[in-house]
C-alpha positions in Angstrom: -27.0 -114.4 105.7 -28.6 -112.6 108.5 -27.5 -108.9 108.9 -26.2 -110.2 112.8 -23.0 -112.4 110.5 -22.9 -109.6 108.4 -22.0 -107.0 111.4 -20.0 -109.8 113.1 -18.0 -109.1 110.2 -17.4 -105.7 110.6 -16.4 -106.4 114.4 -14.0 -109.1 113.5 -10.8 -107.1 113.7 -11.1 -107.2 117.0 -11.6 -110.9 117.8 -8.2 -113.3 116.5 -7.3 -117.2 117.4 -4.6 -116.0 120.4 -3.1 -119.6 119.6 -1.0 -117.0 116.8 0.7 -115.6 119.7 4.0 -114.3 118.9 6.6 -112.7 120.1 8.1 -109.2 118.2 11.8 -110.5 118.7 13.2 -112.9 116.1 14.8 -115.3 117.9 11.4 -116.5 119.6 10.1 -117.6 115.8 12.0 -121.1 116.4 9.4 -122.2 118.9 6.2 -123.8 117.4 3.4 -121.9 117.8 0.2 -123.5 115.9 -3.3 -122.3 114.7 -6.7 -123.9 114.0 -5.7 -127.5 115.1 -2.2 -127.5 115.5 -1.7 -127.6 112.0 -0.3 -124.7 110.7 3.4 -123.6 111.7 3.0 -119.8 112.1 7.1 -118.7 111.6 6.8 -120.6 108.4 3.5 -119.5 106.9 4.8 -115.6 108.1 7.7 -115.2 106.0 5.0 -116.6 103.2 2.6 -114.4 104.4 4.8 -110.9 104.4 7.0 -112.2 101.1 3.3 -112.8 98.8 1.9 -109.9 99.8 4.6 -107.2 100.0 6.3 -108.9 96.6 3.1 -110.5 94.8 5.0 -111.6 91.6 7.0 -113.9 93.7 7.1 -117.1 92.4 6.1 -120.6 95.2 10.1 -121.3 95.0 11.5 -117.5 95.3 9.4 -117.9 98.5 10.5 -121.2 99.5 13.9 -119.9 98.9 13.2 -117.0 101.7 11.5 -119.5 104.0 14.9 -121.7 103.9 17.0 -118.8 104.5 14.7 -117.1 108.0 15.2 -121.5 108.8 19.2 -120.8 108.8 18.3 -117.3 110.6 16.2 -118.7 113.3 18.6 -122.4 113.8 21.4 -119.7 114.1 20.2 -117.4 116.6 19.0 -121.0 118.5 21.8 -121.8 118.8 24.0 -118.3 120.0 20.9 -115.8 120.8 24.1 -113.2 122.1 24.4 -111.7 118.3 23.6 -109.0 117.4 21.8 -109.6 114.5 19.0 -112.1 116.6 18.3 -108.3 118.4 16.1 -107.2 115.8 12.6 -107.0 114.6 10.8 -109.9 112.8 10.0 -108.2 110.4 13.2 -106.7 109.5 14.9 -109.3 109.6 12.3 -110.7 107.0 12.3 -107.2 104.7 16.2 -107.7 105.2 16.2 -111.5 103.6 14.1 -110.9 101.2 16.1 -107.6 100.1 19.6 -110.2 99.9 17.8 -113.2 97.9 20.0 -111.8 94.7 19.3 -110.8 91.6 15.5 -110.4 93.0 15.0 -107.0 93.8 15.5 -106.3 90.5 14.0 -109.2 89.1 10.9 -108.1 90.4 11.3 -103.9 91.2 11.7 -103.9 94.5 15.3 -102.5 94.7 14.7 -98.7 95.4 13.1 -100.2 98.6 15.9 -102.3 99.6 18.3 -99.7 99.4 15.9 -97.5 102.5 16.3 -98.5 106.1 13.7 -98.9 108.6 10.7 -97.4 108.7 10.9 -96.0 105.3 11.8 -99.3 104.0 8.7 -101.1 105.3 6.2 -98.4 103.5 7.8 -98.8 100.6 7.0 -102.3 100.2 3.6 -101.3 101.7 3.0 -98.8 99.3 4.5 -101.3 96.5 1.8 -103.5 97.1 -1.0 -103.6 94.3 -4.7 -104.1 95.3 -5.8 -105.1 91.7 -4.2 -108.3 91.3 -5.6 -108.5 87.8 -1.6 -109.0 86.6 -1.4 -112.1 88.1 -2.4 -115.4 86.4 -6.1 -116.8 87.3 -5.7 -118.8 90.9 -4.4 -122.6 90.2 -7.6 -125.3 90.1 -7.2 -128.8 90.0 -10.0 -131.7 90.4 -10.7 -132.5 93.5 -9.4 -136.1 93.0 -6.3 -134.7 92.4 -6.3 -131.9 95.0 -7.0 -135.0 97.8 -4.2 -136.6 96.8 -1.7 -134.0 96.8 -2.5 -133.1 100.2 -2.1 -136.4 101.9 1.2 -136.5 99.9 2.8 -133.6 100.9 0.3 -131.9 103.2 2.6 -129.2 104.3 4.1 -128.1 100.5 -0.4 -128.3 99.8 -1.3 -125.7 102.4 1.9 -123.2 102.2 1.1 -123.0 98.1 -2.0 -122.3 99.4 -1.3 -119.8 101.9 1.1 -118.5 99.1 -1.6 -118.1 96.6 -4.6 -116.4 98.2 -1.8 -113.8 100.4 -0.5 -112.8 97.2 -4.1 -112.0 95.6 -4.8 -110.3 98.8 -1.9 -107.9 99.6 -4.3 -106.3 102.5 -5.3 -109.2 104.2 -4.3 -109.4 107.7 -1.8 -112.4 108.7 -4.0 -113.7 111.3 -7.3 -113.5 108.4 -4.9 -115.4 106.1 -4.0 -117.8 108.7 -7.4 -118.5 109.4 -8.6 -118.8 105.9 -5.9 -122.0 105.2 -7.1 -123.3 108.8 -10.6 -123.3 107.5 -8.9 -125.0 104.1 -7.3 -127.2 105.3 -10.1 -128.3 107.3 -12.3 -128.5 104.3 -10.2 -130.1 102.6 -10.4 -132.7 105.0 -13.6 -133.3 105.3 -14.0 -132.5 101.3 -12.0 -135.9 100.5 -13.9 -138.1 102.7 -17.2 -137.7 100.5 -18.3 -139.5 97.5 -19.8 -136.2 95.8 -15.8 -134.4 96.3 -16.5 -131.7 93.6 -20.1 -130.3 95.6 -18.2 -130.0 99.3 -15.9 -128.7 97.9 -17.6 -125.8 95.9 -20.7 -125.5 98.5 -17.7 -125.1 101.7 -15.4 -123.0 99.5 -18.0 -120.8 99.4 -18.1 -120.0 103.0 -14.2 -119.4 103.0 -14.8 -117.1 100.5 -17.3 -115.1 102.7 -15.2 -114.9 105.1 -11.9 -113.4 103.7 -13.9 -111.2 101.0 -15.9 -109.5 104.8 -12.2 -109.6 105.9 -10.7 -107.9 103.1 -13.4 -105.2 102.6 -13.1 -104.2 106.1 -9.4 -104.3 106.6 -9.1 -102.2 103.8 -11.0 -99.5 104.6 -10.1 -99.3 108.5 -6.8 -99.2 107.3 -7.1 -96.6 104.1 -8.8 -94.4 107.5 -5.2 -94.5 109.1 -3.4 -94.2 106.1 -5.4 -91.0 104.9 -6.5 -89.0 107.8 -4.5 -90.1 110.8 -4.7 -92.1 113.9 -7.7 -89.9 115.1 -10.2 -90.9 112.5 -9.0 -94.7 113.3 -9.9 -94.4 117.1 -13.7 -92.9 116.1 -14.2 -95.2 114.1 -13.2 -98.5 117.1 -14.9 -95.6 119.5 -18.8 -96.2 117.6 -18.2 -100.2 117.3 -17.2 -101.0 120.2 -20.0 -98.5 122.0 -22.3 -100.6 120.0 -21.4 -104.0 120.7 -20.3 -103.6 124.7 -22.7 -100.5 125.5 -22.6 -101.5 129.5 -18.6 -101.8 128.9 -17.4 -98.0 131.4 -15.9 -94.9 129.2 -13.1 -95.4 131.2 -12.9 -99.4 130.3 -13.0 -98.4 127.0 -10.3 -95.8 126.3 -8.1 -98.9 128.2 -9.5 -101.1 125.8 -8.8 -98.5 123.1 -5.5 -98.7 124.1 -4.6 -102.2 122.7 -7.3 -101.9 120.0 -5.5 -99.2 118.1 -1.8 -99.5 118.9 -1.8 -102.5 116.2 -3.1 -101.3 113.4 0.6 -99.8 112.3 1.9 -103.5 111.8 -1.4 -104.7 111.0 -2.0 -102.3 108.3 1.4 -102.2 107.1 2.0 -105.6 106.5 3.7 -106.3 109.9 2.5 -110.0 110.4 4.4 -110.8 113.8 3.4 -107.7 114.8 -0.2 -108.1 113.8 -0.7 -111.6 115.7 0.9 -110.6 118.4 -1.1 -106.9 118.8 -4.4 -108.6 118.1 -4.1 -111.9 120.9 -3.5 -108.9 123.5 -6.8 -107.8 122.5 -9.0 -111.0 122.7 -7.0 -111.9 125.8 -8.1 -108.1 127.3 -11.8 -108.7 126.2 -11.8 -111.8 128.0 -9.9 -110.6 131.7 -12.6 -108.2 132.0 -15.9 -109.6 130.1 -17.6 -109.2 133.5 -17.4 -105.1 132.8 -17.7 -105.3 129.0 -20.2 -107.9 128.1 -23.0 -110.1 129.7 -22.9 -111.9 126.2 -19.4 -113.6 125.4 -19.0 -115.5 128.8 -19.0 -118.7 126.8 -17.1 -117.6 124.2 -14.5 -116.6 126.5 -14.8 -120.0 128.4 -13.8 -122.4 125.2 -10.4 -123.4 123.5 -8.7 -121.6 121.3 -9.5 -120.4 118.4 -13.5 -121.2 118.8 -13.8 -118.2 121.7 -12.9 -115.7 118.7 -15.2 -116.9 116.2 -17.9 -117.1 119.2 -17.6 -113.3 119.9 -17.8 -112.1 116.3 -21.2 -114.3 116.0 -22.6 -113.0 119.5 -25.3 -110.7 119.5 -24.5 -106.8 120.9 -25.0 -106.7 124.5 -28.1 -105.0 126.0 -28.7 -101.7 126.5 -28.3 -101.1 130.3 -31.9 -100.4 131.3 -31.2 -97.2 132.8 -30.0 -95.9 129.4 -31.8 -92.9 128.2 -31.8 -92.3 124.6 -29.5 -88.9 125.1 -27.1 -87.9 127.2 -28.2 -85.0 128.4 -24.7 -83.3 129.7 -23.7 -82.3 125.9 -26.6 -80.7 125.1 -28.1 -79.4 128.4 -25.0 -78.8 130.6 -23.9 -74.7 130.9 -20.5 -76.0 130.5 -19.9 -77.5 127.5 -18.1 -75.4 126.4 -15.2 -75.7 129.4 -15.6 -78.9 129.0 -14.4 -79.2 125.7 -12.1 -76.9 126.0 -10.7 -78.7 128.7 -9.7 -82.1 126.8 -11.1 -82.0 123.1 -10.4 -85.6 122.1 -11.2 -87.0 125.7 -14.6 -85.1 125.2 -15.5 -86.1 121.7 -14.0 -89.6 122.2 -16.8 -89.3 124.9 -19.7 -87.9 122.9 -19.5 -90.8 120.5 -19.3 -93.5 122.9 -22.1 -92.0 124.9 -23.9 -91.8 121.5 -23.1 -95.0 119.7 -24.3 -97.2 122.9 -28.0 -95.1 123.1 -28.5 -95.6 119.2 -27.6 -99.8 118.1 -29.8 -98.8 115.2 -27.2 -96.2 113.5 -24.5 -97.1 111.0 -20.7 -96.4 112.4 -20.7 -94.2 109.8 -23.6 -92.3 110.6 -22.1 -92.1 114.1 -19.2 -91.0 112.7 -21.4 -88.2 110.5 -23.3 -87.0 114.2 -20.1 -86.2 116.2 -18.2 -84.7 113.1 -22.2 -82.2 113.2 -22.3 -81.8 116.9 -18.1 -80.7 116.7 -18.9 -77.7 113.9 -21.9 -77.1 116.0 -19.4 -76.6 119.0 -16.9 -74.3 116.9 -19.9 -72.3 116.3 -21.3 -71.9 119.3 -18.9 -71.6 121.9 -17.7 -68.5 120.0 -21.4 -66.9 120.7 -22.7 -64.4 123.2 -24.8 -67.4 125.0 -23.5 -71.1 123.8 -25.9 -73.2 125.5 -28.8 -71.5 123.4 -27.4 -72.9 120.2 -25.8 -75.9 121.0 -29.3 -77.0 122.9 -30.4 -77.6 118.9 -28.5 -80.1 118.5 -30.7 -82.8 118.5 -32.4 -81.2 115.9 -28.7 -81.2 113.5 -28.3 -84.9 114.3 -31.8 -85.9 113.0 -31.6 -83.7 110.1 -28.4 -85.7 109.5 -29.7 -89.3 109.5 -32.9 -88.0 108.0 -30.7 -87.0 105.0 -28.4 -90.5 105.3 -31.6 -92.8 105.3 -32.1 -90.8 102.0 -29.7 -92.2 100.0 -30.5 -95.6 101.9 -34.3 -95.6 100.7 -33.5 -94.2 97.6 -30.9 -97.3 97.0 -33.6 -99.8 98.3 -36.1 -98.3 95.9 -33.6 -99.6 93.3 -33.3 -102.7 94.9 -37.0 -102.9 94.7 -37.9 -102.3 91.1 -35.0 -103.5 89.7 -33.8 -107.2 88.8 -30.8 -108.1 89.8 -29.5 -107.8 86.7 -30.9 -104.5 85.9 -29.7 -103.2 88.9 -26.2 -104.6 88.3 -26.5 -102.8 84.8 -26.9 -99.8 87.0 -24.0 -99.4 89.6 -21.5 -100.8 86.7 -22.7 -97.3 84.7 -22.3 -95.0 87.3 -19.5 -96.0 88.6 -18.0 -96.7 85.4 -19.2 -92.5 83.9 -17.6 -91.2 88.2 -14.4 -93.2 87.9 -13.5 -94.5 84.6 -9.9 -94.8 85.1 -10.1 -97.2 87.3 -9.9 -100.9 86.0 -12.4 -103.6 84.3 -12.4 -105.9 86.9 -11.6 -103.2 89.4 -15.1 -101.8 88.5 -16.9 -104.6 87.3 -16.0 -106.0 91.5 -17.3 -102.6 92.8 -20.7 -103.1 90.3 -21.5 -107.1 92.1 -20.4 -105.9 95.8 -23.1 -102.9 95.9 -25.7 -105.7 94.4 -24.8 -107.6 97.0 -24.7 -105.4 99.9 -28.5 -103.9 98.7 -29.0 -107.5 98.0 -28.4 -108.4 101.5 -29.5 -105.5 103.4 -32.5 -104.1 102.2 -35.6 -107.0 103.0 -34.0 -106.7 106.4 -35.9 -104.5 109.4 -31.9 -103.4 110.2 -32.4 -101.6 106.6 -30.5 -98.4 107.2 -27.3 -99.0 109.5 -27.0 -102.4 107.6 -26.9 -100.4 104.0 -25.4 -97.7 105.1 -22.5 -99.6 107.1 -21.8 -102.7 103.4 -22.1 -99.6 100.6 -19.7 -97.5 103.1 -17.2 -100.8 102.5 -17.4 -100.6 98.9 -16.8 -97.1 98.6 -13.7 -98.1 100.7 -12.4 -100.7 98.4 -12.8 -98.1 95.7 -10.9 -95.3 97.3 -8.4 -97.8 98.3 -5.6 -97.9 101.8 -2.8 -95.6 99.6 -3.5 -91.8 100.8 -1.5 -91.3 97.2 -4.3 -93.4 95.2 -5.0 -91.0 92.5 -8.7 -91.8 90.4 -9.7 -88.6 89.5 -10.7 -84.5 91.1 -14.2 -85.5 92.0 -13.2 -88.8 93.4 -10.3 -88.0 95.7 -12.0 -85.1 97.0 -14.8 -87.7 98.3 -12.2 -90.1 99.0 -9.8 -87.3 101.3 -11.6 -84.6 102.8 -13.9 -86.5 105.0 -14.3 -90.1 105.7 -17.8 -89.9 107.9 -19.6 -87.6 104.2 -17.6 -89.8 101.8 -21.5 -91.8 101.0 -23.2 -87.8 100.8 -20.3 -86.8 98.6 -19.8 -90.1 96.5 -24.1 -89.7 96.2 -23.5 -86.1 94.1 -20.7 -87.5 91.4 -21.8 -87.0 88.3 -19.9 -88.7 85.2 -16.1 -87.4 85.2 -15.6 -84.4 83.0 -12.1 -84.3 83.2 -11.6 -87.9 81.7 -10.9 -88.9 77.4 -11.9 -91.9 76.4 -9.4 -94.2 73.5 -9.2 -92.8 70.7 -9.7 -96.1 69.1 -13.1 -98.9 69.9 -12.0 -101.4 67.8 -10.4 -103.5 70.2 -13.5 -104.2 72.1 -15.8 -105.8 69.7 -13.1 -108.6 69.1 -15.2 -111.5 69.1 -13.8 -115.0 69.9 -15.5 -118.7 69.9 -13.7 -118.4 73.5 -16.7 -116.9 74.4 -18.9 -120.0 73.2 -16.9 -122.5 75.9 -18.0 -119.9 79.0 -20.4 -121.3 81.0 -22.9 -119.2 82.7 -21.4 -117.2 85.0 -18.1 -116.6 82.9 -20.4 -115.5 80.5 -21.7 -112.9 82.4 -18.6 -111.5 83.7 -17.9 -111.3 80.2 -20.9 -108.8 79.4 -19.7 -107.1 82.6 -16.6 -105.9 81.4 -18.0 -105.6 77.8 -20.6 -103.2 79.1 -17.7 -101.4 81.3 -15.5 -100.6 78.5 -18.0 -99.6 76.5 -19.3 -97.2 78.7 -15.6 -96.3 79.3 -15.1 -95.5 75.2 -18.5 -93.7 74.7 -19.1 -92.6 78.3 -21.5 -89.8 76.2 -23.7 -92.8 75.0 -27.2 -92.7 76.1 -29.1 -95.6 77.9 -31.1 -96.8 75.0 -28.2 -96.6 73.6 -26.2 -98.7 76.5 -28.4 -101.3 76.4 -29.1 -101.5 72.4 -25.6 -102.2 72.5 -25.4 -104.8 74.9 -28.4 -106.8 74.1 -26.1 -106.7 70.1 -23.4 -108.2 72.4 -25.7 -110.9 73.7 -27.5 -111.5 70.3 -24.2 -111.9 68.2 -22.7 -114.5 70.4 -25.6 -116.4 71.0 -26.1 -117.0 67.3 -22.8 -117.5 66.3 -22.4 -120.2 68.9 -25.3 -122.1 67.2 -23.7 -121.6 64.0 -21.8 -124.4 62.2 -18.4 -122.1 62.2 -18.8 -119.5 65.2 -15.4 -118.2 64.6 -16.5 -117.0 60.6 -20.2 -115.7 62.1 -17.8 -113.5 64.8 -15.8 -112.1 62.2 -18.8 -111.2 60.1 -21.5 -110.2 62.6 -18.8 -108.1 65.3 -18.0 -105.2 62.4 -21.6 -104.8 61.9 -21.3 -103.7 65.9 -18.8 -102.2 65.8 -20.1 -99.7 63.2 -23.7 -99.6 65.0 -21.4 -98.1 67.8 -19.0 -95.1 65.7 -22.2 -94.4 63.9 -24.1 -93.7 67.7 
């Protein structure tokens, strides 16, 4: 995948299908709004998404009960829109109906949220979400022929069930993204059901849908985590950096106008208000295309496309060309005699303009690096504006910026050296061990996922000319996954410090972390070495996942083990599997060989 596509995902958040537009008043849900190719009914789908994300344990039958209740509500309001209940916002009505489902609040342990009202209730449901969906059963799989028959016989139920399963496993993904994923899934199903080799078609096309969902989910969780932990100002700084790089010819006044639309939508999207999220994101797209002449020369053809194709077109478009008269630096921030006075007049606007000017001049820098430079500049002015001669002081700003970037560049170079010197398996081994030692409190599934994501980021970026920005952006997203969205997520003191102290500088902070000294491993490791014949049925990919989980659990139980000891025991695990799966009686072999591995680990 080209860097263009990856960085496109990093700004995909701002560009969505306008055909998903919904007003916020619930009575208007009776109107038929559709997404891609007119295939999905948004009022029904929004209901499914909200319920499945807020109450992940709920069954599909229970979700259908809520859809029925919302349909009855809609029909009632269509008959008489003057009823008091019909003036409420859609998300409030959805939550009220969820709480009104008999016995469900007690069954799924959300009755404490139902005792609250308005914003407190919404936030309670939000904090109830579980990012790690390991408690859910495996995603149901159907034989391709069976899948096609099910789709043809009951398309609506088939698609609704898909939206439900994906939504509850991705509780923080924005509703428009899930609707796009569902639409792509139906398009894939239509295509593959006409193919001779259906299985291969589904396998190939599903990978692209999964990539889109993963990239979208990662970025959305990252920016929502920034909003929840650090507030609106940090979120707006992220938006300034991204939009200024994408649209370098946009005037600052126009940028601030666009930011009002972009930033205002985040509360709804991040808290799971599907209807508000869809509506506000559509507003952003309309704004961009209505002002395209003053925003970008690269999106004219995109804005002429039908909805929702133009959103995808803008995501994939190149960054606009930097204006020819735009120098590498804006002198007013380092050479002017009046910097301190301008800063004091309106510090928020002043810093936003600095970030805008620096970002549009430096497309080669990552979003986190631009935020670090802005942070360094802000601290420098705090120091300089209290000296006798401020201009002499802040004229060294460029030196400070270069120094900051050089430090970040060295981190990326070290990471890409790991990629160059280690094979893919050893690279994953390195990051799984490193991450488990610094954050052993995370689940085994989370740690294996994070290790794989680190490898994917370096594999994608370390061969590109845009290596620095690519690595820094994607690894920062991995750290965003680690830190999580909720402000009350606690892992251990050192990790919490890196996650919660300074959004821009968490990469350098994590770089300095060592094994968690507060961690107390479980008292026994006996269960770690329980081998079963299911290892013999596992295909290569599944067997590798089991090896990764074994490694994580080994480090969790024996964090003091050296790399040589870990590698030796991991090799023992692989050898036992190979030997016993070839034996006439695999179970008996496992029962004999397993204890030997246990004894070796305990002796170490």
